Backbone bond lengths (Angstrom), bond angles and torsions (degrees), N, CA, C in turn:
res aa  C-N    CA-C-N  psi(-1)  N-CA   C-N-CA  omega(-1)  CA-C   N-CA-C  phi
1 M - - - 1.458 - - 1.518 110.93 -
2 V 1.327 114.62 127.94 1.467 119.94 -176.19 1.520 108.79 -118.51
3 D 1.301 117.79 110.44 1.475 121.41 178.84 1.514 108.04 -154.91
4 D 1.324 116.10 140.52 1.484 120.75 -178.38 1.514 112.59 -85.27
5 E 1.342 119.02 -0.51 1.452 121.12 -179.68 1.541 108.12 -101.60
6 P 1.380 117.14 113.25 1.471 119.71 -177.23 1.509 114.11 -57.37
7 M 1.347 117.93 -37.26 1.439 118.80 -179.14 1.523 112.18 -67.22
8 V 1.326 117.43 -38.22 1.483 120.96 177.91 1.550 108.40 -62.91
9 R 1.336 116.64 -46.10 1.458 119.16 -179.22 1.539 111.18 -60.91
10 E 1.336 115.85 -43.81 1.443 120.27 -175.84 1.515 111.25 -66.66
11 V 1.351 117.17 -46.94 1.462 120.67 -176.93 1.527 111.68 -66.97
12 L 1.392 117.61 -45.93 1.427 119.64 -176.96 1.538 110.96 -68.22
13 A 1.357 115.38 -40.46 1.470 118.49 177.72 1.528 111.83 -59.31
14 R 1.313 116.87 -38.61 1.475 120.68 -179.05 1.533 110.02 -68.53
15 Y 1.319 117.66 -43.45 1.469 120.36 177.80 1.508 112.41 -64.08
16 L 1.341 115.69 -41.71 1.472 118.96 -178.46 1.547 111.23 -69.57
17 E 1.320 116.33 -39.32 1.496 118.56 177.52 1.504 112.09 -66.31
18 Q 1.353 116.84 -34.60 1.440 119.32 175.86 1.526 112.16 -65.06
19 D 1.328 114.89 -25.32 1.476 121.01 178.19 1.519 112.38 -87.29
20 G 1.339 116.96 2.96 1.439 120.71 176.63 1.509 118.40 99.08
21 Y 1.297 116.66 4.93 1.475 120.03 -177.43 1.512 111.49 -93.12
22 R 1.329 116.27 147.30 1.458 120.30 170.60 1.520 107.96 -92.77
23 V 1.347 115.79 127.70 1.422 121.12 -170.64 1.525 110.01 -121.34
24 E 1.328 115.67 134.67 1.458 122.08 167.21 1.510 108.27 -118.10
25 V 1.332 115.53 146.21 1.484 118.04 -176.73 1.531 110.88 -123.16
26 A 1.331 114.31 154.09 1.468 123.28 175.00 1.510 106.57 -140.04
27 S 1.360 116.51 150.32 1.492 121.56 -176.60 1.504 112.34 -104.30
28 D 1.324 117.83 -8.16 1.489 119.25 177.25 1.504 109.75 -152.24
29 G 1.319 115.94 176.11 1.466 122.46 -174.49 1.531 112.61 -67.61
30 D 1.334 116.41 -38.03 1.468 118.96 -179.58 1.519 111.72 -65.43
31 Q 1.353 116.70 -43.57 1.457 119.55 175.61 1.546 112.30 -59.19
32 A 1.330 112.80 -39.04 1.467 117.11 -178.09 1.546 111.17 -65.02
33 L 1.367 115.44 -47.42 1.447 116.39 -178.91 1.521 111.95 -65.76
34 E 1.322 117.86 -34.03 1.481 118.96 177.01 1.535 111.09 -62.85
35 A 1.387 116.62 -41.43 1.432 118.78 178.98 1.512 110.98 -68.22
36 L 1.306 116.67 -36.09 1.480 120.06 -178.22 1.516 112.46 -70.05
37 Q 1.326 115.08 -23.16 1.505 117.96 177.97 1.527 111.46 -77.01
38 T 1.323 118.20 -22.74 1.448 119.61 -173.50 1.531 113.03 -110.95
39 T 1.309 117.42 -15.10 1.453 121.14 -175.32 1.535 110.22 -133.29
40 S 1.355 115.22 142.78 1.463 121.05 176.25 1.509 109.84 -92.64
41 F 1.322 118.07 124.29 1.453 122.34 -177.78 1.511 108.96 -117.02
42 D 1.349 116.56 151.61 1.427 122.05 177.95 1.531 111.60 -83.81
43 L 1.362 115.42 -31.63 1.454 119.44 -174.69 1.537 109.01 -153.77
44 L 1.316 112.57 145.65 1.473 121.24 -179.79 1.532 108.99 -119.03
45 L 1.325 117.66 118.13 1.480 122.82 168.44 1.545 105.91 -89.23
46 L 1.295 115.81 114.36 1.460 118.93 -167.74 1.528 111.49 -126.14
47 D 1.329 115.92 115.22 1.473 120.51 175.31 1.560 107.29 -77.36
48 L 1.326 114.10 136.02 1.499 117.45 179.97 1.507 112.41 -76.52
49 M 1.327 116.92 -35.23 1.474 118.99 -175.86 1.522 110.06 -93.22
50 L 1.335 115.49 88.30 1.438 122.69 -179.98 1.509 110.92 -116.93
51 P 1.327 116.82 152.61 1.477 119.87 176.46 1.535 111.73 -71.94
52 E 1.281 116.08 156.35 1.492 121.98 -179.56 1.528 110.58 62.80
53 R 1.328 116.90 -96.56 1.434 122.78 -179.73 1.527 110.32 -93.12
54 D 1.322 117.91 115.52 1.505 117.64 -172.83 1.555 110.75 -79.64
55 G 1.348 113.49 175.74 1.454 118.06 -176.47 1.502 114.59 -66.99
56 I 1.327 117.56 -30.98 1.444 118.73 179.02 1.516 110.84 -66.45
57 E 1.325 117.43 -40.84 1.469 120.01 178.06 1.563 110.30 -65.50
58 V 1.343 116.30 -42.01 1.467 119.36 175.23 1.535 109.41 -56.70
59 F 1.303 116.33 -49.82 1.484 120.10 -178.09 1.516 112.60 -58.34
60 R 1.313 115.91 -45.81 1.459 118.71 -177.68 1.489 111.82 -65.98
61 T 1.336 117.94 -35.78 1.469 122.95 175.12 1.510 109.32 -64.11
62 L 1.317 115.94 -42.57 1.462 121.34 -177.49 1.522 111.33 -63.37
63 Q 1.356 117.04 -37.96 1.454 121.63 -174.61 1.531 111.50 -68.68
64 K 1.340 118.26 -13.48 1.451 120.21 177.38 1.527 111.27 -78.89
65 R 1.312 117.96 -11.44 1.454 120.81 -179.55 1.520 108.23 -74.78
66 E 1.348 113.71 158.57 1.468 117.95 -176.44 1.527 111.94 -70.05
67 D 1.357 118.59 -35.78 1.447 120.08 -178.62 1.522 107.84 -137.28
68 P 1.340 118.70 78.37 1.468 122.12 -178.24 1.491 110.98 -69.71
69 P 1.340 118.37 151.94 1.455 120.61 175.21 1.533 112.06 -72.35
70 A 1.319 115.56 165.61 1.466 119.30 170.67 1.502 109.60 -63.88
71 V 1.325 116.35 151.39 1.501 119.98 -176.87 1.515 110.59 -131.42
72 I 1.302 116.38 128.58 1.453 123.47 167.44 1.501 107.37 -111.36
73 M 1.327 116.32 122.26 1.496 119.42 -177.25 1.543 107.03 -91.89
74 L 1.334 113.45 139.52 1.477 123.34 173.73 1.483 110.31 -117.72
75 T 1.310 115.80 137.06 1.476 117.70 178.13 1.504 110.41 -162.91
76 A 1.316 114.69 152.46 1.461 122.83 173.71 1.515 111.51 -77.87
77 K 1.341 115.44 -14.57 1.497 118.16 -179.87 1.535 108.27 -73.21
78 G 1.342 115.51 129.22 1.456 116.88 -179.54 1.520 113.33 -113.68
79 E 1.327 116.64 2.84 1.462 118.13 -179.27 1.536 110.42 -68.50
80 E 1.309 115.32 146.36 1.470 121.21 -177.93 1.540 110.50 -58.86
81 A 1.357 117.04 -37.51 1.446 119.64 -178.61 1.475 112.28 -59.54
82 D 1.335 121.00 -36.02 1.428 123.50 178.47 1.517 112.16 -71.73
83 R 1.332 114.95 -37.55 1.465 118.00 175.93 1.532 111.18 -64.00
84 I 1.308 115.52 -43.12 1.483 119.71 178.19 1.505 110.13 -60.84
85 L 1.335 117.77 -44.85 1.473 120.57 -179.75 1.481 111.25 -56.03
86 G 1.370 116.98 -46.83 1.458 119.41 178.12 1.474 114.52 -57.11
87 L 1.318 114.90 -43.18 1.463 119.87 -177.15 1.529 111.25 -73.25
88 E 1.348 116.06 -36.21 1.476 118.53 179.08 1.540 110.60 -68.00
89 L 1.291 118.49 -29.79 1.450 120.16 177.29 1.537 111.01 -70.83
90 G 1.322 117.62 -20.16 1.463 122.39 175.38 1.510 115.19 114.13
91 A 1.344 115.69 17.66 1.474 118.53 178.86 1.534 109.62 -66.76
92 D 1.370 115.65 150.01 1.466 119.11 -178.85 1.513 111.79 -81.85
93 D 1.337 116.23 -24.15 1.481 120.23 177.55 1.519 108.67 -161.75
94 Y 1.319 116.30 170.49 1.436 121.74 -172.65 1.539 107.13 -150.25
95 I 1.322 116.55 124.12 1.492 122.76 -178.33 1.529 109.21 -126.01
96 T 1.313 115.17 130.19 1.456 119.09 179.88 1.514 109.95 -99.50
97 K 1.359 114.00 146.48 1.443 121.22 176.56 1.524 108.93 -84.98
98 P 1.333 118.57 148.27 1.469 125.23 -2.61 1.528 112.34 -79.26
99 F 1.309 115.54 149.66 1.469 119.29 -177.29 1.553 108.71 -135.45
100 S 1.314 113.27 163.26 1.443 120.59 176.15 1.538 107.46 -85.53
101 P 1.367 118.69 130.64 1.442 121.57 175.03 1.534 111.63 -54.87
102 R 1.325 116.50 -35.21 1.494 117.50 -179.85 1.539 109.58 -67.89
103 E 1.341 117.31 -32.64 1.476 118.84 177.40 1.517 109.90 -64.48
104 V 1.365 116.32 -43.55 1.444 119.61 -178.99 1.506 110.28 -62.06
105 V 1.340 117.26 -43.97 1.481 119.12 178.25 1.534 109.95 -60.41
106 A 1.328 118.81 -40.94 1.455 121.37 179.87 1.512 111.22 -63.88
107 R 1.342 115.98 -39.93 1.468 120.89 179.08 1.540 110.47 -66.84
108 V 1.333 116.50 -43.09 1.458 121.70 177.78 1.533 109.52 -59.43
109 R 1.311 116.67 -44.93 1.451 121.77 -179.79 1.528 110.89 -61.09
110 A 1.334 115.28 -43.59 1.491 119.60 -179.41 1.500 112.14 -65.26
111 V 1.351 117.79 -43.71 1.457 119.24 -177.73 1.521 111.67 -68.28
112 L 1.345 115.10 -39.29 1.478 118.11 -179.94 1.521 109.75 -69.80
113 R 1.337 118.52 -34.13 1.467 120.65 177.42 1.525 110.37 -62.51
114 R 1.353 115.98 -42.16 1.471 116.91 179.17 1.556 109.84 -68.93
115 A 1.313 119.43 -37.79 1.424 121.75 -178.85 1.529 112.46 -67.83
116 A 1.342 115.16 -29.44 1.466 119.77 -175.93 1.543 111.32 -91.55
117 A 1.314 117.63 -4.26 1.459 120.58 -178.63 1.550 109.89 -58.67
118 L 1.294 116.42 141.85 1.464 118.77 -176.40 1.529 107.86 -64.39
119 P 1.339 116.28 129.32 1.422 119.29 -179.59 1.521 113.80 -70.49
120 S 1.276 117.64 151.40 1.462 120.43 177.25 1.552 108.60 -72.45
121 S 1.299 114.89 146.53 1.470 118.76 175.80 1.505 112.08 -85.75
122 Q 1.320 114.78 2.85 1.444 120.55 -172.72 1.534 111.77 -71.01
123 E 1.309 114.80 133.68 1.464 120.49 171.89 1.522 107.49 -112.90
124 L 1.294 117.44 130.48 1.437 122.55 -175.89 1.552 107.31 -112.95
125 E 1.316 116.21 136.33 1.465 121.23 -177.65 1.555 108.10 -135.17
126 F 1.306 113.85 123.77 1.467 120.69 178.83 1.499 108.85 -133.58
127 G 1.321 116.27 94.16 1.475 119.19 -175.80 1.503 111.34 63.10
128 N 1.321 117.71 -122.69 1.446 121.04 179.17 1.536 115.13 -86.75
129 L 1.338 115.86 4.09 1.477 122.72 -178.41 1.489 108.30 -102.42
130 R 1.359 116.95 126.23 1.433 122.26 178.19 1.534 108.67 -128.51
131 I 1.359 116.22 128.36 1.465 121.01 -179.48 1.544 106.97 -119.72
132 D 1.326 115.02 123.28 1.459 121.74 176.70 1.518 109.25 -108.18
133 A 1.348 115.17 104.63 1.466 118.44 -173.36 1.557 111.73 -69.31
134 A 1.310 116.03 -35.05 1.469 118.64 -178.59 1.501 111.50 -65.12
135 R 1.318 116.43 -46.75 1.469 120.77 -179.38 1.539 113.69 -87.78
136 R 1.352 114.74 -7.19 1.465 121.08 -178.23 1.487 111.15 53.73
137 T 1.341 114.58 48.99 1.459 121.20 178.06 1.529 111.88 -122.38
138 V 1.266 115.84 151.69 1.502 121.87 177.31 1.521 108.41 -129.27
139 L 1.316 115.50 134.19 1.464 121.16 178.04 1.507 110.53 -123.43
140 I 1.317 116.60 137.54 1.457 123.73 171.87 1.531 106.68 -117.43
141 D 1.322 116.69 116.98 1.475 121.09 -176.16 1.494 110.30 52.41
142 G 1.334 118.14 39.24 1.441 123.66 -179.66 1.504 115.85 77.13
143 R 1.313 117.11 -0.59 1.474 123.07 -179.56 1.484 109.97 -97.56
144 P 1.359 118.34 127.71 1.457 121.38 -179.56 1.522 112.94 -67.83
145 V 1.295 115.74 140.13 1.461 123.70 -179.60 1.533 107.38 -113.96
146 S 1.309 117.03 128.88 1.456 123.41 -177.95 1.566 108.35 -84.32
147 L 1.331 115.43 116.36 1.470 120.73 175.82 1.502 109.74 -119.53
148 T 1.347 117.36 150.05 1.424 121.57 169.23 1.518 108.79 -73.62
149 R 1.346 115.12 167.11 1.452 122.00 -179.12 1.507 110.33 -54.22
150 K 1.350 118.56 -48.02 1.446 121.47 -176.52 1.496 113.03 -75.77
151 E 1.334 118.23 -29.63 1.464 119.57 174.45 1.521 109.14 -62.35
152 F 1.362 116.37 -46.10 1.433 117.39 179.34 1.509 113.44 -64.56
153 D 1.337 116.64 -40.80 1.475 119.97 179.90 1.527 110.34 -61.22
154 L 1.319 116.39 -42.05 1.466 120.79 179.87 1.519 111.16 -65.43
155 L 1.312 116.50 -46.13 1.491 120.98 177.97 1.508 111.04 -60.39
156 E 1.353 116.81 -47.47 1.459 119.40 -179.58 1.521 112.70 -60.57
157 H 1.358 116.77 -41.15 1.424 119.74 -178.92 1.533 110.74 -63.87
158 L 1.291 116.80 -45.20 1.453 119.29 179.47 1.520 112.44 -66.50
159 A 1.337 116.07 -42.48 1.474 121.04 -174.61 1.505 110.94 -69.65
160 T 1.331 118.75 -27.93 1.449 121.21 -179.58 1.553 111.08 -85.35
161 H 1.324 114.81 -1.23 1.483 120.09 173.99 1.523 108.14 -131.24
162 P 1.342 117.37 61.12 1.476 119.75 -175.42 1.521 112.26 -60.19
163 G 1.311 114.99 135.62 1.457 121.36 178.07 1.528 114.69 84.09
164 V 1.334 117.93 -12.49 1.447 120.59 -178.12 1.530 108.92 -84.23
165 V 1.312 116.97 132.89 1.445 121.94 179.96 1.517 109.10 -93.23
166 F 1.337 116.31 128.83 1.465 122.78 177.92 1.502 108.64 -119.42
167 S 1.301 115.60 135.79 1.477 120.50 173.82 1.510 108.91 -74.00
168 R 1.332 117.06 165.68 1.479 119.32 178.48 1.504 108.55 -65.95
169 T 1.291 119.46 -36.62 1.475 119.92 179.86 1.541 110.82 -64.95
170 Q 1.333 116.26 -40.08 1.474 118.29 177.97 1.524 111.24 -65.23
171 L 1.305 116.83 -36.15 1.505 119.70 179.73 1.517 109.64 -71.65
172 M 1.324 119.52 -36.45 1.434 119.79 174.23 1.548 111.99 -60.96
173 E 1.348 116.10 -39.34 1.421 120.76 -179.35 1.533 112.42 -70.92
174 R 1.375 115.59 -37.58 1.472 118.22 -170.97 1.509 112.59 -93.24
175 V 1.355 117.62 -29.37 1.466 120.69 -179.81 1.536 110.68 -94.71
176 W 1.339 115.62 -45.12 1.487 120.47 -179.94 1.521 109.42 -87.11
177 D 1.303 117.83 -14.31 1.455 124.75 170.45 1.546 113.73 68.48
178 F 1.328 117.63 28.72 1.444 119.76 171.21 1.498 110.09 -152.99
179 A 1.326 113.32 152.25 1.474 118.12 179.04 1.497 109.39 -68.79
180 W 1.314 117.12 137.15 1.475 122.42 -176.99 1.490 109.05 -118.39
181 I 1.318 116.39 117.38 1.429 122.67 178.74 1.538 107.35 -102.48
182 G 1.305 116.20 113.43 1.479 119.13 179.11 1.531 109.52 125.08
183 D 1.341 114.27 -146.98 1.443 120.94 -173.82 1.500 110.58 -75.56
184 S 1.344 116.75 122.51 1.484 121.78 178.24 1.534 110.19 -104.95
185 S 1.308 118.25 28.24 1.463 121.28 -176.79 1.539 111.93 -66.12
186 T 1.330 117.74 -14.63 1.469 118.04 176.52 1.513 111.35 -59.62
187 V 1.334 118.92 -30.20 1.448 121.40 174.69 1.509 110.50 -62.00
188 T 1.331 117.08 -46.21 1.468 121.56 178.59 1.541 111.37 -59.00
189 V 1.308 115.84 -40.24 1.491 120.77 178.23 1.504 109.95 -60.95
190 H 1.335 117.34 -46.28 1.463 120.84 -178.59 1.542 110.84 -66.56
191 I 1.321 116.34 -39.28 1.456 117.07 176.19 1.495 111.99 -61.75
192 R 1.312 115.86 -44.05 1.483 118.15 178.30 1.527 113.59 -59.57
193 R 1.341 114.74 -40.58 1.465 117.69 179.41 1.561 111.78 -67.66
194 L 1.322 115.34 -39.03 1.439 119.76 175.69 1.485 112.68 -61.38
195 R 1.310 117.40 -42.12 1.487 121.19 175.30 1.498 111.28 -59.94
196 Q 1.310 116.63 -43.28 1.476 119.14 -178.47 1.503 112.27 -64.36
197 K 1.358 116.02 -29.91 1.455 120.14 -179.24 1.496 115.24 -88.09
198 L 1.357 116.01 -28.34 1.499 120.13 -170.86 1.501 115.50 -112.00
199 E 1.307 116.85 -29.58 1.472 119.25 -173.58 1.521 111.80 -90.13
200 N 1.356 116.19 141.10 1.466 119.75 174.83 1.505 111.40 -60.12
201 D 1.329 115.61 -41.40 1.494 121.75 178.64 1.510 107.04 -129.85
202 P 1.353 119.38 94.61 1.461 121.92 -178.18 1.518 113.78 -53.44
203 S 1.332 118.36 -28.23 1.468 121.82 -178.99 1.509 111.72 -75.54
204 A 1.358 116.24 -21.65 1.466 121.05 176.74 1.514 108.62 -131.01
205 P 1.348 117.32 71.32 1.463 121.42 -174.53 1.476 115.55 -60.92
206 R 1.318 116.42 151.79 1.449 121.84 178.31 1.526 110.63 -101.09
207 H 1.337 117.27 -32.81 1.457 120.97 -174.00 1.546 112.89 -111.15
208 L 1.314 116.52 -48.61 1.458 121.17 -175.18 1.503 110.33 -90.31
209 M 1.322 115.04 97.13 1.455 120.68 -168.58 1.548 110.98 -104.50
210 T 1.335 114.63 142.66 1.462 120.48 173.11 1.549 108.71 -93.71
211 V 1.309 116.50 133.08 1.441 121.69 173.86 1.552 103.44 -108.64
212 W 1.289 116.17 102.16 1.435 122.63 -170.13 1.537 112.46 -58.23
213 G 1.363 114.50 128.41 1.430 122.17 -179.67 1.499 113.69 82.32
214 V 1.352 116.80 -2.93 1.480 118.87 -178.07 1.571 109.65 -123.19
215 G 1.330 116.37 -63.22 1.435 118.36 -175.79 1.541 112.73 170.14
216 Y 1.300 115.75 -132.24 1.479 120.69 -175.63 1.513 111.26 -136.55
217 K 1.321 115.79 155.09 1.468 121.38 174.77 1.502 109.25 -147.27
218 F 1.335 113.97 162.57 1.514 120.71 177.60 1.523 107.83 -107.35
219 E 1.340 114.98 123.65 1.460 120.96 175.81 1.518 108.36 -97.88
220 P 1.320 118.68 123.03 1.500 120.21 -179.77 1.505 111.08 -71.34
């Protein structure tokens, strides 16, 4: 847990430890990155407003790792634009202050439950595109493609339902696993990034298709 407010760290750590979790804390971005270099964590509770190195920089550095932990962002900022930014970057969840410690524990439990779910043994192959759900890897012409956690989750969900059209709201509920009231443009951002990484011509995609006025679908 990374937060510059001692009371927040103390209270959340106590609640999480009472729920059976082992918790380590950091007060700024540099301490967080140092801990992340030496220890493997399942989940990171990350405040965005940190001294020196802020939470966004920590998150972006973390995403360069081969197997980054799940991330729940914490912030006093309540504007929708800030929530969207956190989700577009690939965060698993986003909680605004002030919050109930019990809510944070419940969110941690839910994110870790999803992360620990047994992976499918299914391997999907569509022409030169290969998706290995168990290893969470994607190959194009045998070449590995680096995807964020949420990019892979979105691709896997669409690819395992070929031809099915999902609205952005449905994808927020099924991939991000919570109801989203407001702007769901983060889905559009993730689709655009996936096209740039997977499609020969992102402006004329072969697999990740837009169904205008409805949503998106995967064409095998």
